[in-house]
N, C-alpha and C positions, 0 to 999 in steps of 0.2 A: 548284374548290368550299371551299369552308371548312365544318366541320362543329363541332358543340358536342359537348364529350366528357360523357360520364356523370357526375354531380357522386356520384365515389365514390371519394375518394382517399383513400391510407392516409398519406403524406408528405407533406414542404414543398414550395412551389412558389416556386422561384426565379424570376428572370427569364424571360419568353419567348423562343424563338429565331428573332432576327431575320434577314432576308435581307442587310442589309448587314453589312459585316464592323466587329465593336466596337460594335455599336449601345447605344444606352444600355439602357431600361429597367429603372432602378434600379442600385443596387451590383453586381449581378450581371450586367451590362452583356453581352447577347449570350451569355449561357447558360440552357438550359432546364432546368430542375427534374428531378430525378430521379425525381416523383412522376406527374407528367403522362401523360394514359390515351389510350388508341388507341380512335377511333372510325371503325369498319368499317363501311363502306355496303355495302348487299345487293347483289347482281350485277345486279339490273334499275336499280337507283339509280346503279350505278358508272358514271361519266363514263370511256369508254374512251381519252378523250386525258389523261387525269390520275390520279393517285394522291393520297386524302387520308392524309396521315403525321401522326398522333401521337404522341408518344413515350409509352412505357408506363413503368410504375412497376417501376423497380429502380435498384438501385446504379450510379453511374456507373461502367464499366468501360474503364481508360485503356489499350489494348491498346497493349503494348509500353511502356507508361510503367515509368522505373525508381523511381519512388516507392512505387507501391502501387496492386494492384488485388486487392479482398475480394472475396469472393462468398460467398454464404449456401443452397449447393445441397442438395438434398435430403439428401446424406449427410453433414449436418452435425450433429455429436453432440450429443445431450439426456442430460440426468439422466434416470436410471432410474426415481425416484420423488421425492417431495416432500421427503421426509426426508434424500435424500443432499444435494438443492442447499441445504436449510436448514443443514445440519452445515457444509458446505462456508463457506459465509458465513460461518459463526458463528467456523470454525476458523480462515479469513481474517481477520477482524475482531478477533478476542479473541487477541491474543497476549502476546508477553513484555513488552508496555510496560504491559498491566494489570497485572502481577505486581509490575515492577521501577520502571516510570516514575511512572503514578498514584498509589500511597502517599506516595512522595516529595514531590509537589505539595502533596498535602495538610498534610503533616507541613510543609513550607516556607509555606505560603501561607495559615494560617490555621485549618488544621484542619478540623472541620465547615465553616467558612463557607466554605471552595473549593468545596465542593457545589454553594454556587448559583450562583456563574457558571462551572464547570460545564453545569450543569444549564439555563441560559439559551444559552450555545452550542451544546449539542446538539439543542435544540431550534432555535435561529435561523439555526444553520449546519449541523451533520453532517447532520439526516434530511434537510434537503431538498437538497441537493447527494447524499445517499446515493442519493433515490429518483429524481433525473434520469439518474445513472450507469446503475442498474440498469434503468429505467425505459426510458431510450432503446436499449439493449442488448438488453432482452427485446422492443421494437418492430419493430427493424431486424432483430434475429438475426444480427448483423456484430460481428465484432470492433472493438477501440478504431480501428484503423487505415480499416477499412470504413466504420464508424458516420460519423467527419466527412467522409470523402471526400465520402458520401452528402448529408450535410447542405449541403455547398458544397466543390468541389474546391480551394478556395483554403485551406480548413481542412485540408488532407490533413496538414501538418507537426504537428497535434497530437498524433494518434497515433503518429506516427515520435518525436516527443520523449518522448512517455509510455513509448515502448518501450525507449528508450534510458538514462532516469533508472531505470526499471524494471532494468535490467540493471547499473547502480551498484550499486543496493540490493541486487540479489541476491547482488553478491558479496560483500558484506562480510557480509550477513544468515547466509548460512553458515557464515560464520566462528565466528559464536556458538554454533550448531549443533555446529562441532570442539570449541570449548572444552569445551562439554555432554558430547557424547563422551568426553572426556578424564577427566574429574572421575566421568562414570558408571563407568567402566571402574576406576577406583582407588577407587569406594563399595563394591567388594566384599571389599576388605581390613579387618580387624581387629587393632588398633584403627583408624581412619580415616588415611589418611597425613597431615592437617594437623590431628592432634591435638597433635601436640607437635613442639618443634625438632629435626630433624636432629644427631646428634651425630658427630662426629671427635675419636677418639682419646679418647673418655669426656667430651668438651666440646661444649656446643650451640654450634650456630654462631651466630657473633656478630652477623652481619646478621638472623639471625631473631629473636634477645633484642632488637635495636633496634627491631623492628617488631612482629610478632605471628606465631601459628606459621599461622593464615590467610592473611595477606597475604604471607607467606613464601610459602609453597606455590603462590600465582597468581603473583607475580612474579618467584619464579626458578625454582621446580619446572618448574609451568607453561609459563610464558612465556619464563623466561630473558631477561627484558626487559634491554635495551641502555640506556642512560642517556639517549639522543636518539636523534631521529629521523636524524641524520644518522651514528650510529653503527650501522648497521642490525644487526649482528654475525649474520648469515649464517642459512640456513633452519636450523629446529628438526626433526629426523627426526620425532620424535613427534606435532609438530601436523602435519605433511606427511602421516602415513599417516592419522590422524583427519578432518583435510581432504579427501584421496582419498575415506574411507570414507563422510563426511557427503555427496558429489557422489553417490557411487555409490547412495547409499540413494534421495536425490531423482530419478537418473536412471528407476531402477525403479518409483518411486511415480509420476512424471509425463510416462513414455515413449509412453503412448497418450491423454494427454490426460486428459479425466474418466471414460474406461472406465477408467483404471487407478487415477487419483490419488481417484474418486469412493469406490473401497473401503475407501479409507486412512482417511477421515474421520472415520469412526465410532469409530475409536478416539482420534486427534489431536484433534476436539473433543469427547469424552465425558469421557475419561479424567483431562482437568484437574480438571474438578467433582469426580470422584470421590476426588483426592489432595487438593483444597481443603479437601473435607470432613472427609477424615479429620484433615489437619493443623488445623485450627479444633478439631475435639471435642480433640484431645489438649492442643492450646494452650491451651485456657480450663482447662484442668484444671492448668495451670503455674501455679507461684507468679508474682507480676509481670505475667502478660497480663490484668491487670483495670487496672492503673497503663498499661501500654501502649494499650490502645484509649481510655481516659481521656483521654491525651494526644493520642491521634490525632485524635478528632475532638469535641473542645473547642472549639467556635468562638471565633476573634479576630475578631471583628467589623471589627476596624480596619484590617485586613488589604485589605478590598474596598475601599477608598479609593486602594490603588497599582493603577495601569493595568497594571503588570506581569503582576498577577495575573489578571486579563481577557484578557490576551494569551497568558499560559500555558495558561489554560482554552481557549480559543479554538485554538491549536496543539495540545493534547492532544485534544481532540475531532477534529480533521483528521486525525492521525495514525493515532486509534485506530480509525478506519474504513477506515483502507487507502486514501483516495480517490487519485485522480489516476493511479494505477497501472496502469488499462485493466482489473486485473483484474475488479471488480464488474460493468463492461460486458460483458467476456466469460463472466462467470459465468449474468449476463441474457441472454445471445443463446442458452444453452442451455436455458431454459425456453419450455414451451408459450406460443402468444400470449395464451392467455386467462387464463395465471397472475394471480393476485391481488397484484402486486408493492406494493402500498400497503401491506397486511397484513403483508407481508415485511419491507418495510423498520422500520415498526413496531416489531415484535417483534426483530429485531435487534438495532436499537437501545435495546430495554431491555435484551435479555440483555447488550449489549455494558457498560453502565452498572451493571445489577448485577452483572456479574462484576468491575467494579474498586473495587468498592467492598468484595464479598464476599472478593477477595482482600487490598485492604487489613485489612480484620477480621484475615486467617488472619496475613497479614506481621506486624503491628504485635502481636499476643496470643503470637508469635514473640520479637518484637524486645522486648519489656516484660518476657520471661524470661530472655532474655540481659542487658539490663538488669541486670535484678535478682540475676543473679550475679555481674555486676561490680562492683556496690553491696558488697554479701556479702565478696568478696575485698578491696575497699578498705579497707571497717572491718577485717578481720582483721588487715591488715597497718597501718592507722595508731593502732588504738586503743594495739596494746603499744607503738608509738612515744610516742603521748600521754602515756601512762601513766609512760615513761621519764624523758619530759622534766619530769613532776610538775605534767601540765594537766589528768590523770586521777587518781582515788584507785587505780584497777588496769585490768589489759586487759579484765577482764570487764565495763565499764562497760555499761549500757543505751546504744542506740544514740541517744535522746534525749538524753542526757548529753554523748556525743560532738558532736552537732550545736548544744547549747547551749555548749559548748565552742569549738567554733570560731567562732561569733556574737562570745565575749566575746574571741576571740586575733587582733588584726590582720595580724599577719605569719607566719598559720599556714602560707601555700604557701610563704616560705622554710624551713619547718621541715622542708619535705618530709610534711607531712600534705595527705592527700587533702580534697576537697570530699565525695566519695560521694555525689552526688547521684545521684537518681535521674530528676530533670528532666535535668539536662547529662548524663545517657546518652542519653535520648529524644530531645534535641535536636541530635544527631550525624546529619545528615541523610546516608541513602547512598541511589545508586541506580544501576540500569542493570547492570553488570560487579561493581562493588562490592558492591552490595545480596546477589546471588545467590552469587559466588564467595568472598567474605571474611564479610560480617557475616552473613547467612542460615547459613552455611558453620560458620561457629563456634558460632551456636547449636544448628547440628545434633549437634554434638560435646558438648554437654552431656546431648542425650536419652537413654534406655536404649536399648539396641539400637541404637546410632547408625548402623551400616551401613543398615541395613532404612530408616530416616528417609531415609538421604543415597539410597540407591537409588531411591526413589519419588520423591523430590523433583527429582533431576536428571531422571527419566524424564518428571515432568511437565514442567519445561522444555523437554524435546527435543518431546515432543507438541504444546506451544502453536509452537517455534521451526518444527517441520517443516511444522505447519499453514499457520503464515504463509508460508513460503518457496513453500508449492506453488502458493497464491492468487498469491504475485508472481511467479513462474516462468509460471504459466497467462497471466497477463494477457501477457507476453512470449511466449510460443510462441504463443496466440494470434493476435498479430500477424503473425507469421513464417510459422506456417501457411498463413496467408491471401493471401500474397503471389505472384503469378503463377509466379516462376521457380522455385518451392520448391513447387508444388502437388503436381507427380509423384513426389517424392522420398517414402518413408514416416516417418510420423511419427518411430518410432523413431531414425531415423538422424539427422534434424533434433535430435531432443531431445540425443540423444548429444553431436553436433556442438557444440550450446550449453552443454551441462553441462563437454566438456572444455574448450571455450574460457574458461569461468567458471574453473576448477580452475586451469588453467595462471594467468591473471592472477591469481587467491585466492593464488599463492603468495606475492604481495606481503606478506599478511597473516602468513605463517608463520615470517616471520622475527624477529629480535629486537626489531625495532621495530615490529611486527605490530598490536600494539594500538593505538599510537599512528597507526598509515595508517585504522586502523579508525575513531578517533577523527576523523579528518579527512573520511573517507568521509560518516559519518554527520552533521557538520556543516556539509557543503557540498555533497554530491554528491544529496541528498532531500531537501533543505529548499526553498529559492528556486525550484528548479525545478518541485516539485510543484506550489507554489502560484501559480505563471503557469499552470501547465496546468490547473489547477482551475477558476481563475478563467475560462480561454478557455472552458473545458469549460462554464461556466455560462453565458458569455456566447452562445456559438454556439447554444443549445439554444433558452434565452429568448428571444433578440432576432433571430437570424438562421433558427433553425427555428421560431422563433413561439410565444410561450408560450401562445398559444390553442389553436395546433395539438397542442403537446402536451399539453394540458389534455385535448382532447379524445382524443387517444390515451390517455391514462390511462383515460379513462370508456369507452372503445371495449375495453379491456384488461379491466378490472375491474367495471365497472358504477359505479363511483365517481368523481363528477365534484370534482376538487381545487376547495377553494374560498380563499373570503378569505385566510387562513393563507397557505397555498403559494404563493398569487400575491403576497404581500407578500414573503415570505422570498425566493422566485424573481428576483423583478423589483427589489428594494431592498437588504432587510437582508442577505440572504447577498453577493451582490456586494460590500457596504459593507466586511463582516466579513473577507471574503477581502484586500481592497484592504489594508486595515489590518493584517493578518497580513502581507502582502507589502513594505510601508513601514515596517513594524517591523523586520521580518527583517533588511529590506538595513539599514537605519537601525542596526541591533544591532550588526551585522559591522562597519561603516564606523566606529561611534565606539568599537566596545571592540576593542583590538589582538586579534587570535584568536590564542588558547593553547591548548595540550595537556597533559594529565595525565601528567608520566615520573615513574618509578621511581629514587629514589636509594638506592643501597646502604649512602652512607656513614653515612648517618643514618637509615634504615629507614623513610622517609616519602614521601610523593607530591608534585612539586612541580611547579609550573606554570611552563613553558618556552613561550617567544612561538617559533611557526613561522619557520622559515629563509626566507627571500624566494622562494627556487626552489620550495619546497613551497607558498606561496599561489599562485606561478603557475601550478602545477596543480590546485590548488583551483579559481579562478577560468575556468580551461581546463574543469574537468567542468562547470561551471555555464553556460557559455558554450553547449557542445557539445550540453548537455540541452537547450537552448531555442533555439538556432541553426535545427533543421527548419523549427520556425513560421514564421519571417519568410523563410526561403528558399524552403519550395513556394510560400508566398504570389506571392512575386516571381515564379519562377520560373512558375506556372501562370496569373498576372495577365498577363503578359507574354509568353509561349508562348516562351519562349527556349530550353526544353529541346528538347532533339533526339528523344530517343526519347518524348517524353510529348505525345501528338497533339491535335491541336485539340479542346477543350473540346467543341464544339458539332457536330464529326464522330462524336465517338466518343458522345455523347447520342442520334444517329440511329443510329448501329450498332447501339445496344443493343436495338432493335426485335427482330432477327434474329440477331443472334449469338450462338449455342447451340451446343451440341455436335452438334446435329441438322439444323441449317440452313446455308447456305451464306451469302456475303457480299452482300448486296443491291447493293452498288456498290462500284467501285475505291476504291481511296486518292485517286487524280487524277481518273479520268476518272467524271464525272457524267452524261454522256450514254449508256452503254450500253442494250441494249435490257431491258427487265425481262423474262425469261422463268422465271424459278422459281416452283414453287407453295406456296404457305403454308397448311397445312389451319386450317382453324377450329377456334377454341376454345370453351371456354363463356363465355355471357354473364356469368356471376356470378363476382366475386370471390370468392375464397377468401381471407379474412381469417387462416385459421388457417396461410396457409403463410408463409415467408418471402419480402421483398420481391422477392429475385431470383427465386425460383420463383413467382410468384402469377400466376396462368393469363394470360397474355401475351395480348392482342386482337392477332394478326398480320394482315399483309395478306390482306385476300382474294384469290382467284386473279381474274384479269381475264379476260373472255371473249377469244376465239382472234379474232385478226383476219390476214388473209392479209397484210396490209398492216403495214410498219413503223412503231408508235408511238415518239414521241419521250418517253424520261423525264420526267416533269412532278412536282414536288413542291409542295403548298402546305401551310403551317402552320397548326393552330388557334391563334388568338389567345385567350387568357384572358381 
């Protein structure tokens, strides 16, 4: 008997289950989708000689699989309130890159003109991808591993790859928090330890004189940097202790998942805005601030003709949202099914862009002040020299007279006269650690009550770093928590084990070459792998799950049906942009010899060095390890050559009754045993507010008892 299932489906249909092995039926030949329904005939209609079986809506659970098996049971965590979710997303998405990467890109790529490609890429790439990750997580109420297994078991490697790449990024991201802790502890000293060069026997250290006070404190006092990666220089005990502290703090915040981390986001998400506002108000009152802001946002439209500007904008948007880590999927899975995810995506996107622009105002107001001070010092030393050479009437000449003299003097540089140019000072672009720990630290020294400004600045960096680290780690832990083998272990123990492993591996960054290794991980571990994962995620949702079904899911959850903008970006523009980022990133690595910036104590400057061949082998290995699970899981499941990963078709049939309260319907080998278990009836109405695996499944109705043994017979609905 073949029955027709009610047309009330919440998931994506793959190919129907066929009686023959390896039947066709599309790309998923022989595989029944996780969304099929069960139609149960009444007792009067039931044929005593057979049973009608249709698979219920539930994520695939490959019993005994060593790859994954995720579930979204009723015990799944949930946000305490809407504000907690929103602040968690803000804390994760708005990170250190908004402070020390976006201003640098604006400065380097046309000032205010860079806002145009940034806005275009935000609309065409960032927001569509953002909605896909949050939306699919909310719909399926599963972590990254479970989502891609549910869409198609062959895609299960995407979740595993995302977890591995996230592990690499979490390793070095917490090292930045380690350095912030070290600076925070030193900020309570007055004067600040990087305000002056240290002295030995009354003489300033030569290395500090060759560089600067802040550069010396960063490279020698904080890092004790070695000359190259081939001379690691041993572990630095102060960095080891700060690294241990950083992982202990992260552990206590994340040890119970969002039940513990959700309470911390109120501080990590809101405090940075308080500090940025304080710095902006103070910065606007300082001399030179207006020059810094004008320099930053004066548009250089000709820069837009450079393809690198658009590539950098697309890359910045991609990483600023934290896509492909699995964290957004995890955050979405803790939402109620009827949450308006579209509104959340738009609000977070606007907030992310606003924060980047707002932080740029703060950074360049302070940098303008620093540039103003450097120009004044340059003039104080250059004017007397010019007067002694007879180029100026006296040392008290005006600035205009000095600059006019420079234009008349062709060889002024050889005479030791400085340019003393505000534009030249502001053109010295800095990003990342150089901006935070050297350039900004130098500006803070010049402020009145410098320790106060230093404390709140590094507290802000600490809040931004921890907020992002919580999200990064949550994406990895959510996947680990969903693995069957670990479900009986308490979350605290699993989190402690993960943090311990990360700390031990992270000791690599506590050596004299630690910053060089961080540059390597930042350049290779989280670049190509994340872009590939994000591209496959979009293809999986739009072309495997189906853009029409995903559109319907969004409408069911929010009441808003995505229109032409979403359809065009999902199906065409966003995949093309992601492909462009991937190709350009790989091409850049191949064309340009990879280099890292190392500290040269003899010159007091940073020099570019080529990576040793054995280090490049490690870099390539990291990339391959991050993406290898994708083809590996596909091949293992496609050809069923993994012994512990049972046949997909059998796994699908077992999903009808494999719960904690029921027995096996049939054995693994014997399909002809007499059916004798009674399954209780459930309500006819599907509960859309329940996660897929806890939706009221229509189980098999008890059959009339017969004194004669009846052979078990299966007939599967054909959709």
